[in-house]
C-alpha positions as CSV (number, residue, x, y, z in Angstrom):
1,M,-28.9,-16.8,21.9
2,S,-28.8,-20.7,20.5
3,P,-24.9,-21.2,18.1
4,R,-27.5,-23.4,15.3
5,R,-28.4,-20.4,14.7
6,F,-25.5,-19.1,13.2
7,R,-25.4,-22.4,11.1
8,P,-24.8,-21.9,7.2
9,P,-28.2,-23.9,5.2
10,A,-27.1,-27.5,4.6
11,L,-23.7,-26.9,5.1
12,Y,-23.2,-30.7,7.4
13,T,-26.0,-32.3,6.8
14,K,-26.5,-32.0,2.5
15,A,-22.9,-30.8,2.0
16,P,-20.5,-33.0,3.8
17,F,-17.8,-32.8,1.2
18,L,-17.6,-28.9,1.0
19,Q,-17.5,-29.3,5.0
20,N,-14.3,-31.6,4.1
21,L,-13.0,-29.8,1.8
22,L,-12.7,-26.4,3.6
23,D,-11.2,-28.0,6.8
24,G,-8.6,-30.1,4.2
25,M,-7.6,-26.4,3.5
26,P,-4.1,-24.7,4.8
27,E,-6.0,-21.2,4.4
28,S,-8.3,-19.5,7.6
29,V,-12.0,-19.9,6.1
30,K,-14.6,-18.0,7.5
31,V,-18.2,-17.2,7.2
32,I,-19.8,-14.1,8.4
33,D,-23.4,-13.0,9.1
34,S,-24.5,-9.1,8.0
35,Q,-24.0,-8.8,11.5
36,F,-20.1,-9.4,11.5
37,R,-21.0,-12.5,13.8
38,V,-18.9,-16.0,13.0
39,V,-21.3,-18.0,11.4
40,Y,-18.3,-21.2,10.4
41,T,-15.0,-21.6,10.8
42,N,-12.7,-24.3,9.2
43,Q,-10.3,-26.2,11.2
44,T,-7.4,-24.0,10.0
45,S,-8.7,-21.0,11.8
46,L,-10.3,-23.2,15.3
47,K,-6.2,-24.7,15.5
48,N,-4.9,-21.2,15.3
49,L,-7.3,-20.1,17.6
50,G,-7.4,-23.4,19.8
51,V,-10.7,-23.4,20.3
52,D,-14.2,-25.6,19.2
53,L,-17.0,-24.2,16.9
54,N,-19.6,-23.8,19.7
55,Q,-17.5,-21.5,21.1
56,L,-17.0,-18.9,18.5
57,R,-20.5,-18.7,16.8
58,G,-22.1,-15.8,17.3
59,R,-18.6,-13.7,18.3
60,N,-18.1,-10.7,16.5
61,C,-15.9,-11.8,14.2
62,F,-13.7,-8.7,15.0
63,R,-13.5,-9.2,18.6
64,A,-12.4,-13.4,18.2
65,F,-9.8,-14.2,15.5
66,Y,-8.0,-10.3,16.0
67,G,-8.7,-9.3,19.5
68,F,-10.3,-5.5,18.0
69,K,-12.9,-3.7,19.8
70,E,-13.9,-2.2,16.0
71,K,-13.9,-3.6,12.8
72,C,-10.4,-4.7,11.3
73,F,-9.2,-1.6,9.3
74,F,-8.1,-3.8,6.0
75,C,-12.2,-5.2,7.0
76,G,-14.0,-6.3,3.0
77,I,-16.5,-7.6,4.7
78,K,-18.6,-4.2,5.1
79,N,-17.8,-3.5,1.4
80,I,-19.3,-6.9,0.6
81,F,-23.1,-6.4,1.9
82,E,-23.0,-2.4,0.8
83,N,-22.5,-2.8,-3.0
84,G,-21.5,-7.2,-3.3
85,L,-17.9,-6.7,-4.4
86,P,-15.5,-8.7,-3.3
87,Q,-12.3,-7.4,-2.6
88,I,-8.1,-8.2,-2.0
89,S,-6.4,-7.0,0.3
90,Y,-3.3,-7.0,2.4
91,C,-2.0,-6.4,6.0
92,T,0.7,-7.0,8.4
93,I,-0.3,-8.6,11.7
94,E,2.2,-9.6,14.8
95,V,1.6,-13.6,15.6
96,N,3.5,-14.6,18.9
97,G,5.9,-11.7,18.9
98,S,7.4,-11.3,14.7
99,N,5.4,-9.6,12.3
100,R,2.8,-12.1,9.5
101,D,1.9,-10.8,6.1
102,F,-1.6,-12.2,5.0
103,E,-3.5,-11.8,1.8
104,V,-7.6,-11.0,3.8
105,S,-9.8,-12.1,0.4
106,A,-14.1,-11.7,1.0
107,F,-17.0,-12.5,-1.3
108,P,-20.8,-13.1,-0.9
109,I,-22.9,-15.7,-0.5
110,H,-25.9,-14.7,-2.3
111,S,-29.4,-16.7,-1.5
112,S,-32.1,-18.3,-4.0
113,S,-33.2,-14.9,-4.4
114,Q,-30.2,-12.9,-5.2
115,K,-29.9,-11.7,-1.4
116,I,-26.4,-11.8,0.6
117,E,-27.0,-13.5,3.4
118,Y,-23.0,-14.7,4.4
119,A,-19.9,-13.3,3.3
120,V,-16.7,-15.7,3.0
121,E,-13.4,-14.3,4.1
122,V,-9.8,-16.2,3.6
123,V,-7.0,-15.5,4.9
124,K,-3.7,-16.9,3.4
125,D,-0.1,-16.5,5.2
126,I,1.8,-15.4,2.7
127,T,5.1,-14.7,4.5
128,P,7.4,-17.7,3.1
129,L,6.4,-15.4,-1.0
130,S,7.0,-11.9,0.5
131,K,10.6,-13.3,2.2
132,G,12.7,-13.2,-0.6
133,G,10.2,-15.1,-3.0
134,P,7.7,-13.7,-5.5
135,L,6.5,-10.6,-4.0
136,T,2.5,-9.7,-4.4
137,R,2.0,-6.0,-4.8
138,N,2.1,-5.2,-1.5
139,A,5.2,-4.6,1.4
140,G,4.7,-3.1,4.2
141,K,2.8,-0.1,3.2
142,I,4.2,0.1,0.2
143,S,1.5,-1.0,-2.1
144,S,0.7,-0.8,-6.2
145,R,-1.7,-1.9,-8.6
146,D,0.4,0.1,-11.5
147,K,2.1,-2.6,-13.6
148,T,5.0,-0.5,-14.1
149,F,5.6,-0.4,-10.5
150,G,5.8,-4.3,-10.9
151,L,9.3,-3.9,-11.3
152,V,10.1,-2.4,-8.0
153,F,8.8,-5.5,-6.3
154,E,10.5,-7.8,-8.4
155,Q,14.1,-5.8,-7.9
156,M,13.1,-6.3,-3.7
157,S,12.7,-9.6,-4.2
158,Q,15.9,-10.2,-5.8
159,W,18.2,-7.9,-3.3
160,A,16.3,-8.5,0.1
161,E,18.8,-11.6,0.8
162,D,22.1,-10.1,-0.1
163,G,24.1,-7.5,1.4
164,W,25.0,-5.3,-0.5
165,P,23.9,-1.9,-0.7
166,V,21.3,-0.4,-2.3
167,L,20.2,3.7,-3.6
168,L,17.2,4.6,-3.5
169,Q,16.4,7.8,-5.4
170,G,13.0,9.4,-6.0
171,E,10.7,12.6,-5.0
172,K,10.3,13.7,-1.6
173,G,7.2,11.9,-0.4
174,T,7.1,9.1,-2.5
175,G,7.9,6.4,0.3
176,K,11.5,5.9,0.4
177,K,12.2,4.7,4.0
178,S,9.0,3.1,3.7
179,F,10.4,0.8,1.2
180,A,14.0,0.2,2.9
181,R,12.0,-0.9,5.6
182,A,10.1,-2.8,3.4
183,L,13.5,-4.6,2.0
184,H,14.6,-5.1,5.7
185,Q,11.3,-6.9,6.9
186,R,11.9,-9.3,3.9
187,S,16.0,-10.1,4.9
188,K,17.8,-12.2,6.7
189,R,18.3,-9.0,9.2
190,A,14.3,-8.6,9.5
191,E,14.7,-9.5,13.1
192,G,17.9,-6.9,13.6
193,P,17.8,-3.5,14.3
194,F,16.9,-0.8,11.6
195,R,18.5,2.5,11.9
196,V,17.8,5.6,10.7
197,F,20.6,7.9,10.0
198,H,20.3,12.0,8.3
199,C,23.1,13.1,6.5
200,V,22.5,17.0,7.0
201,D,23.6,17.2,11.4
202,K,26.2,19.6,10.3
203,P,25.6,22.7,7.5
204,S,29.3,21.1,6.9
205,G,28.0,17.4,5.6
206,D,30.7,16.3,8.2
207,C,29.0,14.0,10.2
208,C,31.2,11.5,10.7
209,D,30.9,11.3,15.2
210,G,27.5,10.2,15.2
211,L,27.9,7.5,11.3
212,F,31.3,5.8,13.1
213,G,32.0,6.7,16.0
214,E,31.8,5.2,19.1
215,G,27.8,4.4,19.8
216,G,27.4,6.0,16.4
217,A,24.6,4.9,14.0
218,W,27.2,2.4,12.3
219,E,27.6,0.2,15.8
220,K,24.1,0.4,16.4
221,S,22.5,-0.6,13.5
222,A,25.1,-3.9,13.3
223,G,23.3,-7.1,12.2
224,G,20.5,-5.0,10.5
225,T,19.8,-2.4,8.1
226,L,21.1,1.7,8.2
227,Y,19.1,3.5,6.4
228,L,21.2,6.9,4.8
229,D,18.5,9.7,4.3
230,S,19.5,12.7,1.7
231,I,23.0,10.4,1.4
232,C,24.4,13.8,-1.2
233,H,24.8,16.2,2.2
234,L,27.1,13.1,3.1
235,G,31.4,15.2,3.1
236,E,33.6,14.7,1.1
237,A,35.9,12.2,3.6
238,N,32.9,10.8,4.7
239,Q,32.1,9.6,1.3
240,R,35.5,7.6,1.2
241,K,34.7,6.4,4.7
242,L,31.8,4.8,3.7
243,A,32.7,3.6,0.2
244,E,35.6,1.7,2.2
245,K,33.0,0.2,4.3
246,L,30.9,-1.0,1.6
247,S,33.7,-2.5,-1.2
248,H,32.2,-6.1,0.8
249,P,28.9,-7.4,1.6
250,A,27.7,-6.5,4.7
251,G,28.9,-9.5,7.4
252,D,26.8,-10.0,10.4
253,Q,28.4,-7.4,12.1
254,Q,27.6,-5.2,10.2
255,P,24.9,-3.1,8.8
256,R,23.4,-3.7,5.4
257,V,23.0,0.0,4.3
258,V,20.1,1.4,2.2
259,A,20.5,5.1,0.8
260,A,18.0,7.5,-0.4
261,T,18.5,10.7,-2.5
262,S,15.7,12.8,-3.7
263,L,17.6,14.0,-6.3
264,D,19.4,13.0,-9.5
265,I,21.9,10.2,-8.8
266,L,24.1,10.8,-11.3
267,Q,23.8,14.6,-12.0
268,L,24.9,14.2,-8.6
269,V,27.9,12.8,-9.9
270,H,28.3,14.8,-12.7
271,Q,28.3,17.6,-10.7
272,E,30.9,16.1,-7.9
273,V,28.9,16.4,-4.9
274,L,29.0,12.4,-4.9
275,G,32.4,10.9,-5.9
276,L,32.2,7.8,-8.7
277,D,34.1,5.9,-6.8
278,F,31.5,6.1,-4.1
279,Y,28.5,5.9,-6.4
280,N,30.0,2.8,-8.1
281,R,29.3,1.1,-4.3
282,F,25.9,1.4,-5.0
283,A,25.9,1.6,-9.1
284,S,24.7,-2.2,-9.5
285,R,21.6,-1.2,-7.4
286,V,19.7,2.0,-8.1
287,L,16.3,1.7,-7.7
288,R,14.0,4.8,-9.3
289,L,10.8,4.9,-7.3
290,P,8.0,6.7,-9.7
291,P,5.9,10.0,-8.5
292,L,2.9,9.1,-7.7
293,R,1.2,11.5,-10.7
294,D,3.2,8.5,-12.9
295,R,0.7,6.2,-10.9
296,K,-2.8,7.6,-11.2
297,Q,-4.3,3.6,-11.5
298,D,-3.0,3.7,-7.9
299,L,-4.7,7.1,-6.6
300,P,-8.4,5.2,-5.6
301,F,-7.1,2.7,-4.3
302,L,-4.4,4.4,-1.8
303,A,-7.4,7.1,-0.9
304,Q,-9.1,4.4,0.2
305,H,-6.5,3.0,1.9
306,F,-5.9,6.1,4.1
307,I,-9.7,6.7,4.7
308,E,-10.1,3.2,6.0
309,T,-7.2,3.7,8.4
310,F,-9.0,7.2,9.8
311,R,-11.7,5.8,10.1
312,V,-10.1,4.1,12.2
313,L,-8.1,6.4,14.3
314,T,-10.2,9.0,13.9
315,G,-13.8,7.8,14.2
316,S,-14.6,9.9,10.9
317,P,-18.4,8.9,9.3
318,A,-16.4,9.2,6.1
319,E,-16.2,5.6,4.4
320,K,-15.6,7.0,0.6
321,L,-14.8,9.9,-1.9
322,G,-17.5,11.9,-3.7
323,P,-17.5,12.2,-7.5
324,G,-16.0,15.7,-6.5
325,A,-13.8,14.8,-4.8
326,M,-12.4,11.9,-7.3
327,C,-12.5,14.3,-9.8
328,Q,-9.5,16.1,-7.5
329,L,-7.6,12.8,-7.1
330,M,-7.2,11.8,-10.6
331,T,-6.7,15.6,-11.7
332,Y,-4.2,16.9,-9.2
333,G,-0.6,16.0,-9.4
334,W,0.4,15.7,-5.8
335,P,4.1,17.4,-6.0
336,G,4.3,16.0,-2.6
337,N,3.2,12.3,-3.6
338,F,2.6,9.9,-1.0
339,R,2.7,12.4,2.3
340,E,0.2,14.4,0.4
341,L,-2.4,12.1,-0.2
342,E,-2.4,11.4,3.2
343,T,-2.3,14.2,4.8
344,Q,-4.8,15.5,2.5
345,I,-7.5,12.2,3.6
346,E,-6.8,12.9,6.7
347,R,-7.5,16.4,6.9
348,A,-11.0,15.2,4.7
349,C,-11.4,12.4,7.0
350,L,-11.4,15.0,9.9
351,M,-13.7,17.4,8.0
352,A,-16.6,14.5,6.8
353,K,-20.1,15.4,7.9
354,G,-21.0,12.1,6.2
355,P,-20.2,9.0,4.5
356,E,-18.6,10.7,1.5
357,I,-16.1,13.0,1.0
358,E,-17.2,15.9,-1.5
359,K,-14.1,17.9,-1.6
360,L,-10.4,18.1,-1.5
361,E,-8.4,21.1,-0.5
362,V,-6.7,20.9,-3.5
363,D,-6.1,23.0,-6.7
364,I,-7.3,21.2,-10.0
365,C,-4.0,21.4,-12.1
366,A,-4.1,25.2,-12.6
367,P,-2.2,26.4,-15.6
368,K,0.6,28.8,-14.3
369,T,-0.7,31.6,-17.2
370,E,-4.4,32.4,-18.0
371,K,-4.5,31.5,-21.2
372,L,-8.1,30.5,-22.6
373,E,-6.4,27.4,-24.4
374,E,-4.9,25.9,-21.5
375,L,-8.1,26.8,-19.2
376,L,-9.8,25.4,-21.7
377,S,-8.0,22.2,-21.4
378,I,-8.3,22.2,-17.5
379,T,-12.4,22.4,-18.1
380,E,-12.5,19.6,-20.8
381,K,-10.3,16.9,-18.7
382,T,-12.1,17.4,-15.3
383,Y,-15.1,17.1,-17.2
384,L,-13.6,13.8,-18.4
385,V,-12.4,12.4,-15.5
386,D,-15.8,13.0,-13.8
387,T,-18.0,11.6,-16.3
388,L,-14.8,8.4,-16.2
389,T,-15.8,8.3,-12.7
390,K,-19.5,8.1,-12.6
391,S,-19.4,5.4,-14.9
392,K,-16.8,3.4,-13.7
393,G,-14.7,3.6,-16.7
394,R,-17.3,1.9,-18.8
395,L,-17.4,3.3,-22.0
396,V,-20.3,3.2,-23.1
397,E,-21.9,4.3,-20.3
398,A,-19.6,7.6,-20.3
399,V,-20.5,8.1,-24.3
400,K,-24.3,8.2,-23.3
401,Q,-23.4,10.7,-20.7
402,S,-21.0,13.1,-22.2
403,G,-22.7,12.8,-25.9
404,L,-19.5,12.3,-27.6
405,S,-18.6,8.9,-30.1
406,L,-17.1,6.3,-28.7
407,K,-14.1,7.5,-31.5
408,T,-14.1,11.0,-29.8
409,L,-14.1,10.1,-26.0
410,Q,-11.3,8.0,-26.6
411,R,-9.6,10.3,-28.5
412,K,-10.0,13.4,-25.9
413,M,-8.6,10.4,-22.8
414,K,-5.6,9.8,-24.9
415,K,-5.2,13.2,-25.1
416,Y,-4.9,13.7,-21.6
417,G,-3.6,10.4,-20.3
418,L,-6.7,8.6,-19.2
419,K,-7.3,5.1,-19.5
420,A,-10.8,3.4,-18.3
421,G,-9.2,1.3,-16.5
422,N,-8.1,3.9,-13.7
423,F,-11.9,4.4,-13.2
424,K,-12.3,0.7,-12.9
425,N,-14.4,-1.0,-9.2
426,L,-14.2,2.6,-8.0
427,S,-16.4,2.3,-4.9
């Protein structure tokens, strides 16, 4: 098939200025047709691959650029041709033996009849930003669109380059280990080892040999990061020994310590489970990770991320959550946090019979008692979530669907902690 067939109209003959502009961009720019075939790439893309444009035209973009047999897990081009909505995603890809972080933007090109003829993908290497500079709100497996969670990324940026210990506090399943790994990847120790040590190896909490003994976790993680899980189970003698080692920032021959606990750290100190001197080694860098129920804005985004991941891994036909499943997603309390959400989405993908996931196997905020008032509140909240989901957060449409006045709708949304912005741009 002739390469000319994949050339965008008038790109060379009528728009040389545009061509020069694209070729001068440091980002990789590609134009893809509806069959995911390469139509055009700028000079940055060609230099990265070491080929010319004629060798790329007509080839599948996911094969030509990433070596994947199927569409990329972070691909937004499919959504472009289905609903015309631009999309920004983030991913980490191995390049020449090291991991690089990329921001992938995709948007449509319409014809004069408003039909989407092509999709443009712009790939920007953000590794220099994510290593100690201003972070995007995506780090490793941690992603967020929630404004309050921005503090987490700001602190990660500030703490990444030094060697002082960090203490993470959060409920089970909030991503403490993923955060520790992201902190490691953005530090000067990124090329060093990342070791995980569970402080509950023995009922007495005496894990000194495994931690500090010859060939122990401390020695094996030298020059890297040592993640101490369930630090509250560390014995008194080991607390003193660790506090002594943490009295100075970690040197090149020592590991940087990131500790974690699912319990309230100040309460542990008050109950004398942890010594005050031990706590003081971490006190300036204690980070509390919020539970998923406090990050409602992230739920649709995270659920869609897991769906796209498990589609690739399992071959599931699922593409998105249906209205019923979306209602469950936004109403359920998610006591198991990310771990529970990931498990539920994986199971839903395995059970899916079509492109829409109809329901999740969770109870929708079941009340502890059977009082009529509580049951009515749950029913009302579920209805509001379903209505806002269908209207994608547009209050005018929600008013028409519900038959409520705008003032009444806003009052009820405030009562249940629902915000229109949480339901926008849902696919």
